[in-house]
C-alpha positions in Angstrom: 1.1 7.2 -12.3 3.6 9.5 -11.5 3.5 12.8 -11.6 7.0 14.1 -10.2 10.3 13.5 -9.0 9.4 14.5 -5.2 6.1 12.0 -4.7 6.7 9.5 -3.0 5.2 5.8 -4.0 2.9 5.4 -1.8 1.0 7.7 -2.7 -1.4 8.6 -5.3 -0.7 12.2 -6.6 -3.3 14.2 -7.8 -3.0 16.5 -10.5 -4.9 20.2 -11.0 -4.9 23.5 -12.2 -4.0 26.0 -9.2 -7.0 28.8 -11.6 -6.5 28.4 -14.3 -3.2 29.8 -14.4 -1.2 26.6 -16.4 0.6 26.0 -13.5 0.3 22.7 -13.1 0.4 21.8 -8.6 -0.1 17.4 -7.5 -1.8 16.8 -4.6 -1.0 14.2 -2.9 -3.2 11.6 -1.4 -2.1 8.1 1.1 -4.4 5.0 -0.4 -6.5 4.0 1.8 -7.0 0.0 2.9 -7.7 -2.2 0.8 -10.4 -5.1 1.7 -7.6 -7.0 1.1 -5.2 -5.5 3.7 -8.8 -5.4 6.0 -9.0 -8.6 5.6 -6.0 -9.4 6.9 -5.1 -6.9 10.0 -8.6 -8.4 10.4 -7.2 -11.9 11.2 -4.0 -11.3 12.5 -5.6 -9.0 14.6 -8.1 -11.5 15.5 -5.3 -15.2 15.7 -2.4 -13.4 17.0 -3.2 -10.6 19.3 -0.7 -7.9 16.8 -1.6 -4.3 18.1 -0.9 -1.4 15.7 2.6 -0.9 16.1 3.5 -4.1 15.0 1.3 -4.2 12.3 4.1 -1.0 11.4 7.0 -2.9 11.5 6.4 -5.8 9.9 4.3 -4.1 6.8 6.6 -0.5 6.3 6.0 -0.5 2.6 2.4 0.1 3.0 3.2 3.3 4.7 -0.1 3.2 6.7 -0.3 5.4 9.4 -1.0 4.3 13.2 -3.8 6.4 14.1 -5.9 4.6 10.8 -4.7 1.2 11.8 -6.2 2.0 15.3 -9.3 3.0 14.3 -9.3 -0.2 12.2 -8.2 -2.5 15.2 -10.9 -1.1 17.6 -13.9 -1.2 15.2 -12.7 -5.0 14.9 -12.3 -4.8 19.2 -15.7 -3.6 19.3 -17.7 -4.7 16.3 -15.9 -7.7 14.9 -16.8 -6.5 11.9 -14.6 -4.4 9.3 -17.4 -3.3 7.2 -18.3 0.0 7.2 -21.8 1.4 9.2 
């Protein structure tokens, strides 16, 4: 789904009307970590001891944020799990 030429491919554009004026705007939402992503991150963290910056370097197409990766890595380190609580 692509709403305009300015939307980067790593975000999901959501179209909405602004105050019923008929003006259509594009709201960009970052794609969250999928379960498959989380499993790969958990495996590489536990077995290869990868850090957040290394994940950003080896998976540039994913467009993950450093803070999002740090949050997941802290959860893995503290709880040994990626499950939501």
